[in-house]
DRENKOLDREN-742504 format. One record per residue (C-alpha): z, y, x; residue number from 1; residue in one letter. Coordinates in steps of 0.5 Angstrom, whole numbers, padded with zeros to 4 digits. Layout:
N
<site <Z, Y, X>, NUM, 'A'>
...
END
This chain:
293
<site <0093, 0010, 0096>, 1, 'M'>
<site <0088, 0014, 0101>, 2, 'L'>
<site <0083, 0008, 0100>, 3, 'T'>
<site <0083, 0009, 0093>, 4, 'Y'>
<site <0083, 0016, 0093>, 5, 'A'>
<site <0077, 0016, 0097>, 6, 'W'>
<site <0073, 0011, 0093>, 7, 'R'>
<site <0075, 0016, 0087>, 8, 'M'>
<site <0072, 0022, 0091>, 9, 'F'>
<site <0066, 0017, 0092>, 10, 'S'>
<site <0065, 0015, 0085>, 11, 'D'>
<site <0065, 0023, 0083>, 12, 'V'>
<site <0060, 0025, 0088>, 13, 'K'>
<site <0055, 0019, 0086>, 14, 'H'>
<site <0056, 0021, 0079>, 15, 'F'>
<site <0055, 0029, 0080>, 16, 'L'>
<site <0049, 0027, 0084>, 17, 'R'>
<site <0046, 0023, 0079>, 18, 'I'>
<site <0047, 0028, 0073>, 19, 'N'>
<site <0044, 0034, 0078>, 20, 'C'>
<site <0038, 0030, 0079>, 21, 'Q'>
<site <0037, 0029, 0071>, 22, 'K'>
<site <0039, 0036, 0070>, 23, 'L'>
<site <0034, 0039, 0074>, 24, 'F'>
<site <0029, 0034, 0071>, 25, 'L'>
<site <0031, 0037, 0064>, 26, 'T'>
<site <0030, 0044, 0067>, 27, 'A'>
<site <0023, 0042, 0069>, 28, 'K'>
<site <0021, 0039, 0063>, 29, 'V'>
<site <0024, 0045, 0059>, 30, 'L'>
<site <0020, 0050, 0063>, 31, 'W'>
<site <0014, 0047, 0062>, 32, 'I'>
<site <0015, 0046, 0054>, 33, 'V'>
<site <0017, 0054, 0054>, 34, 'S'>
<site <0011, 0056, 0058>, 35, 'T'>
<site <0006, 0052, 0054>, 36, 'Y'>
<site <0009, 0055, 0048>, 37, 'K'>
<site <0008, 0062, 0051>, 38, 'L'>
<site <0001, 0061, 0052>, 39, 'I'>
<site <0000, 0058, 0045>, 40, 'M'>
<site <0003, 0064, 0042>, 41, 'L'>
<site <-0001, 0069, 0046>, 42, 'I'>
<site <-0007, 0066, 0044>, 43, 'Q'>
<site <-0005, 0066, 0037>, 44, 'N'>
<site <-0003, 0073, 0036>, 45, 'M'>
<site <-0009, 0075, 0033>, 46, 'H'>
<site <-0008, 0071, 0027>, 47, 'L'>
<site <-0002, 0075, 0025>, 48, 'Y'>
<site <-0006, 0081, 0025>, 49, 'Q'>
<site <-0007, 0081, 0017>, 50, 'G'>
<site <-0003, 0083, 0011>, 51, 'V'>
<site <-0003, 0081, 0004>, 52, 'V'>
<site <-0004, 0086, -0001>, 53, 'V'>
<site <-0001, 0085, -0008>, 54, 'R'>
<site <-0001, 0089, -0015>, 55, 'N'>
<site <-0007, 0093, -0013>, 56, 'V'>
<site <-0008, 0099, -0018>, 57, 'P'>
<site <-0014, 0099, -0022>, 58, 'H'>
<site <-0018, 0105, -0022>, 59, 'V'>
<site <-0023, 0107, -0027>, 60, 'S'>
<site <-0030, 0106, -0024>, 61, 'G'>
<site <-0028, 0103, -0018>, 62, 'H'>
<site <-0028, 0096, -0016>, 63, 'S'>
<site <-0022, 0093, -0013>, 64, 'I'>
<site <-0026, 0093, -0006>, 65, 'S'>
<site <-0027, 0100, -0006>, 66, 'D'>
<site <-0020, 0102, -0008>, 67, 'T'>
<site <-0017, 0098, -0002>, 68, 'V'>
<site <-0022, 0101, 0002>, 69, 'D'>
<site <-0021, 0108, 0000>, 70, 'H'>
<site <-0013, 0107, 0001>, 71, 'F'>
<site <-0013, 0104, 0008>, 72, 'F'>
<site <-0018, 0109, 0011>, 73, 'Q'>
<site <-0014, 0114, 0008>, 74, 'T'>
<site <-0007, 0112, 0010>, 75, 'N'>
<site <-0008, 0107, 0016>, 76, 'H'>
<site <-0015, 0110, 0019>, 77, 'P'>
<site <-0013, 0108, 0026>, 78, 'N'>
<site <-0012, 0101, 0025>, 79, 'H'>
<site <-0015, 0099, 0019>, 80, 'Y'>
<site <-0022, 0095, 0020>, 81, 'I'>
<site <-0028, 0096, 0016>, 82, 'D'>
<site <-0028, 0091, 0010>, 83, 'H'>
<site <-0033, 0086, 0007>, 84, 'Q'>
<site <-0032, 0082, 0000>, 85, 'V'>
<site <-0034, 0075, 0001>, 86, 'I'>
<site <-0038, 0073, -0005>, 87, 'Q'>
<site <-0035, 0066, -0006>, 88, 'T'>
<site <-0031, 0063, -0012>, 89, 'S'>
<site <-0027, 0059, -0007>, 90, 'F'>
<site <-0020, 0062, -0005>, 91, 'S'>
<site <-0019, 0058, 0001>, 92, 'F'>
<site <-0026, 0059, 0004>, 93, 'I'>
<site <-0024, 0067, 0003>, 94, 'I'>
<site <-0018, 0066, 0006>, 95, 'Y'>
<site <-0020, 0062, 0012>, 96, 'S'>
<site <-0026, 0068, 0014>, 97, 'R'>
<site <-0021, 0073, 0013>, 98, 'Y'>
<site <-0018, 0072, 0019>, 99, 'L'>
<site <-0023, 0075, 0023>, 100, 'G'>
<site <-0024, 0083, 0022>, 101, 'T'>
<site <-0025, 0084, 0015>, 102, 'F'>
<site <-0022, 0085, 0008>, 103, 'M'>
<site <-0023, 0080, 0003>, 104, 'Q'>
<site <-0022, 0080, -0005>, 105, 'A'>
<site <-0019, 0074, -0008>, 106, 'V'>
<site <-0022, 0071, -0014>, 107, 'Y'>
<site <-0018, 0068, -0020>, 108, 'N'>
<site <-0022, 0061, -0019>, 109, 'A'>
<site <-0016, 0057, -0023>, 110, 'N'>
<site <-0021, 0054, -0028>, 111, 'K'>
<site <-0026, 0053, -0023>, 112, 'Y'>
<site <-0021, 0049, -0018>, 113, 'S'>
<site <-0019, 0045, -0024>, 114, 'K'>
<site <-0026, 0043, -0026>, 115, 'L'>
<site <-0027, 0041, -0018>, 116, 'V'>
<site <-0021, 0037, -0018>, 117, 'R'>
<site <-0024, 0033, -0025>, 118, 'K'>
<site <-0030, 0032, -0021>, 119, 'R'>
<site <-0027, 0029, -0015>, 120, 'E'>
<site <-0023, 0024, -0020>, 121, 'R'>
<site <-0029, 0022, -0024>, 122, 'V'>
<site <-0033, 0021, -0017>, 123, 'R'>
<site <-0027, 0016, -0015>, 124, 'N'>
<site <-0028, 0012, -0021>, 125, 'W'>
<site <-0035, 0012, -0020>, 126, 'L'>
<site <-0034, 0009, -0013>, 127, 'D'>
<site <-0029, 0004, -0015>, 128, 'Y'>
<site <-0034, 0001, -0020>, 129, 'N'>
<site <-0040, 0001, -0015>, 130, 'K'>
<site <-0035, -0003, -0010>, 131, 'L'>
<site <-0033, -0007, -0016>, 132, 'K'>
<site <-0041, -0008, -0018>, 133, 'F'>
<site <-0042, -0010, -0011>, 134, 'E'>
<site <-0037, -0015, -0011>, 135, 'R'>
<site <-0040, -0018, -0017>, 136, 'H'>
<site <-0047, -0017, -0018>, 137, 'P'>
<site <-0048, -0021, -0024>, 138, 'D'>
<site <-0043, -0017, -0028>, 139, 'R'>
<site <-0043, -0010, -0030>, 140, 'R'>
<site <-0037, -0006, -0030>, 141, 'P'>
<site <-0035, -0003, -0037>, 142, 'T'>
<site <-0030, 0002, -0039>, 143, 'T'>
<site <-0027, 0003, -0046>, 144, 'K'>
<site <-0029, 0010, -0049>, 145, 'V'>
<site <-0027, 0014, -0055>, 146, 'I'>
<site <-0031, 0019, -0058>, 147, 'H'>
<site <-0035, 0020, -0064>, 148, 'L'>
<site <-0042, 0019, -0064>, 149, 'I'>
<site <-0044, 0017, -0071>, 150, 'N'>
<site <-0039, 0020, -0076>, 151, 'P'>
<site <-0040, 0014, -0080>, 152, 'N'>
<site <-0037, 0009, -0075>, 153, 'D'>
<site <-0030, 0010, -0075>, 154, 'W'>
<site <-0028, 0004, -0072>, 155, 'I'>
<site <-0031, 0006, -0065>, 156, 'S'>
<site <-0028, 0012, -0066>, 157, 'W'>
<site <-0021, 0009, -0067>, 158, 'I'>
<site <-0021, 0003, -0063>, 159, 'C'>
<site <-0026, 0005, -0057>, 160, 'G'>
<site <-0033, 0003, -0055>, 161, 'K'>
<site <-0035, -0001, -0049>, 162, 'R'>
<site <-0040, 0002, -0044>, 163, 'V'>
<site <-0043, 0001, -0038>, 164, 'D'>
<site <-0038, 0005, -0033>, 165, 'S'>
<site <-0043, 0007, -0027>, 166, 'I'>
<site <-0048, 0010, -0032>, 167, 'E'>
<site <-0042, 0013, -0036>, 168, 'Y'>
<site <-0039, 0016, -0030>, 169, 'Y'>
<site <-0045, 0019, -0027>, 170, 'E'>
<site <-0047, 0022, -0034>, 171, 'Q'>
<site <-0040, 0025, -0033>, 172, 'Q'>
<site <-0041, 0028, -0026>, 173, 'I'>
<site <-0048, 0031, -0029>, 174, 'K'>
<site <-0044, 0035, -0034>, 175, 'E'>
<site <-0038, 0037, -0030>, 176, 'I'>
<site <-0043, 0040, -0025>, 177, 'D'>
<site <-0047, 0044, -0030>, 178, 'K'>
<site <-0040, 0047, -0032>, 179, 'R'>
<site <-0038, 0048, -0025>, 180, 'I'>
<site <-0045, 0052, -0024>, 181, 'A'>
<site <-0043, 0056, -0031>, 182, 'L'>
<site <-0036, 0057, -0029>, 183, 'E'>
<site <-0038, 0060, -0022>, 184, 'R'>
<site <-0043, 0065, -0025>, 185, 'Q'>
<site <-0038, 0067, -0030>, 186, 'R'>
<site <-0033, 0068, -0024>, 187, 'I'>
<site <-0038, 0072, -0020>, 188, 'L'>
<site <-0041, 0077, -0025>, 189, 'K'>
<site <-0034, 0078, -0029>, 190, 'D'>
<site <-0030, 0084, -0026>, 191, 'P'>
<site <-0024, 0081, -0029>, 192, 'K'>
<site <-0024, 0075, -0025>, 193, 'S'>
<site <-0023, 0079, -0018>, 194, 'I'>
<site <-0015, 0079, -0018>, 195, 'M'>
<site <-0011, 0085, -0015>, 196, 'P'>
<site <-0010, 0082, -0009>, 197, 'V'>
<site <-0013, 0083, -0002>, 198, 'A'>
<site <-0012, 0080, 0005>, 199, 'F'>
<site <-0013, 0086, 0010>, 200, 'V'>
<site <-0014, 0085, 0018>, 201, 'S'>
<site <-0012, 0090, 0023>, 202, 'F'>
<site <-0014, 0092, 0030>, 203, 'N'>
<site <-0007, 0091, 0033>, 204, 'S'>
<site <-0001, 0088, 0031>, 205, 'R'>
<site <0003, 0094, 0031>, 206, 'W'>
<site <-0002, 0097, 0025>, 207, 'G'>
<site <-0001, 0090, 0021>, 208, 'A'>
<site <0007, 0091, 0022>, 209, 'A'>
<site <0007, 0098, 0020>, 210, 'V'>
<site <0003, 0096, 0014>, 211, 'C'>
<site <0007, 0090, 0012>, 212, 'A'>
<site <0014, 0093, 0013>, 213, 'Q'>
<site <0013, 0100, 0010>, 214, 'T'>
<site <0013, 0102, 0002>, 215, 'Q'>
<site <0006, 0104, 0001>, 216, 'Q'>
<site <0006, 0108, -0006>, 217, 'S'>
<site <0012, 0112, -0009>, 218, 'R'>
<site <0011, 0107, -0015>, 219, 'N'>
<site <0015, 0101, -0012>, 220, 'P'>
<site <0011, 0096, -0016>, 221, 'T'>
<site <0004, 0098, -0013>, 222, 'L'>
<site <0001, 0096, -0007>, 223, 'W'>
<site <0006, 0091, -0005>, 224, 'L'>
<site <0005, 0089, 0003>, 225, 'T'>
<site <0007, 0083, 0006>, 226, 'N'>
<site <0005, 0079, 0013>, 227, 'W'>
<site <-0001, 0074, 0011>, 228, 'A'>
<site <0001, 0067, 0011>, 229, 'P'>
<site <-0003, 0062, 0014>, 230, 'E'>
<site <-0008, 0059, 0009>, 231, 'P'>
<site <-0004, 0052, 0009>, 232, 'R'>
<site <0002, 0056, 0006>, 233, 'D'>
<site <-0002, 0060, 0001>, 234, 'V'>
<site <-0001, 0057, -0006>, 235, 'Y'>
<site <-0007, 0060, -0009>, 236, 'W'>
<site <-0006, 0059, -0017>, 237, 'Q'>
<site <0001, 0063, -0016>, 238, 'N'>
<site <-0004, 0069, -0014>, 239, 'L'>
<site <-0006, 0070, -0021>, 240, 'A'>
<site <0001, 0071, -0023>, 241, 'I'>
<site <0003, 0078, -0025>, 242, 'P'>
<site <0008, 0082, -0021>, 243, 'F'>
<site <0013, 0083, -0027>, 244, 'V'>
<site <0012, 0076, -0029>, 245, 'S'>
<site <0013, 0074, -0022>, 246, 'L'>
<site <0020, 0078, -0022>, 247, 'S'>
<site <0022, 0075, -0028>, 248, 'I'>
<site <0021, 0068, -0026>, 249, 'R'>
<site <0025, 0069, -0020>, 250, 'K'>
<site <0031, 0072, -0024>, 251, 'L'>
<site <0031, 0066, -0028>, 252, 'I'>
<site <0031, 0062, -0023>, 253, 'V'>
<site <0037, 0065, -0019>, 254, 'S'>
<site <0041, 0066, -0026>, 255, 'L'>
<site <0039, 0058, -0027>, 256, 'T'>
<site <0042, 0056, -0020>, 257, 'V'>
<site <0048, 0061, -0021>, 258, 'F'>
<site <0050, 0058, -0027>, 259, 'A'>
<site <0049, 0051, -0025>, 260, 'L'>
<site <0053, 0052, -0019>, 261, 'V'>
<site <0059, 0056, -0023>, 262, 'F'>
<site <0059, 0051, -0028>, 263, 'F'>
<site <0059, 0045, -0024>, 264, 'Y'>
<site <0065, 0047, -0020>, 265, 'M'>
<site <0069, 0047, -0026>, 266, 'I'>
<site <0069, 0040, -0027>, 267, 'P'>
<site <0070, 0038, -0020>, 268, 'I'>
<site <0076, 0043, -0020>, 269, 'A'>
<site <0079, 0039, -0026>, 270, 'F'>
<site <0078, 0033, -0023>, 271, 'V'>
<site <0081, 0035, -0016>, 272, 'Q'>
<site <0087, 0037, -0020>, 273, 'S'>
<site <0088, 0030, -0022>, 274, 'L'>
<site <0087, 0027, -0016>, 275, 'A'>
<site <0095, 0027, -0015>, 276, 'N'>
<site <0101, 0025, -0019>, 277, 'L'>
<site <0104, 0032, -0019>, 278, 'E'>
<site <0097, 0035, -0022>, 279, 'G'>
<site <0097, 0030, -0027>, 280, 'L'>
<site <0104, 0031, -0029>, 281, 'E'>
<site <0103, 0038, -0030>, 282, 'R'>
<site <0096, 0037, -0034>, 283, 'V'>
<site <0099, 0031, -0038>, 284, 'A'>
<site <0106, 0032, -0039>, 285, 'P'>
<site <0106, 0026, -0044>, 286, 'F'>
<site <0105, 0021, -0038>, 287, 'L'>
<site <0111, 0023, -0035>, 288, 'R'>
<site <0114, 0017, -0037>, 289, 'A'>
<site <0109, 0013, -0034>, 290, 'V'>
<site <0108, 0016, -0028>, 291, 'I'>
<site <0116, 0016, -0026>, 292, 'E'>
<site <0115, 0008, -0027>, 293, 'L'>
END
């Protein structure tokens, strides 16, 4: 009996020794990971000193940039940094540069971005046809195009006409480039293209936190401030949505989710009530004879 007890005690000691070694190893790894995360957090703290401002009111005779600059110099003079409007129509370029020390306006370049995406698609088709031609130099790739060149040629307008793919997509790219240049000039010259949204930088995290977490105006629908998200988290097309429209959309989504959950529970509760014979007999008394069999 004593020999058996001693063996059990030795096994327990051996088990505890192995587990303690594993525990110390796990603790060391946790300390290393935690220290690395702390260092990365300290290095990236300056990236979180920005605030996104929405629904900037339009002041007659002043641009969005001037309005934002005057507002923050008046209300946050100790933490707000000087501003500079970046003259570009690419929203993601604007934002990536905002992480420095400036305030930048955001342009409504949704149509511009659609043209850029269209050009990329056409460019992909051009590269595909060039590769296809390199593999088979004796045969030029063709594609069917439906457009009315000759008003009397209704057959080609209905059925389409075969054209050289490489020449066709090269011509398409040239036309899209012209449209992109015109759209870019329109965005830069049209003051309506500047959206009432700005990304503002502060010289301290405290100043950014005060601005992001407090109401900036008596009108709760103006000067809406939040922590600025990272560039990859911004869906730029939604910045052009007005505040009222955005609030209505949120309300519709909430009501839709509530209705879906509520009305989905009704058939589930009904089916659950039929899961046993007593519930079935209570709901359908005419089946009592069948149930009692």
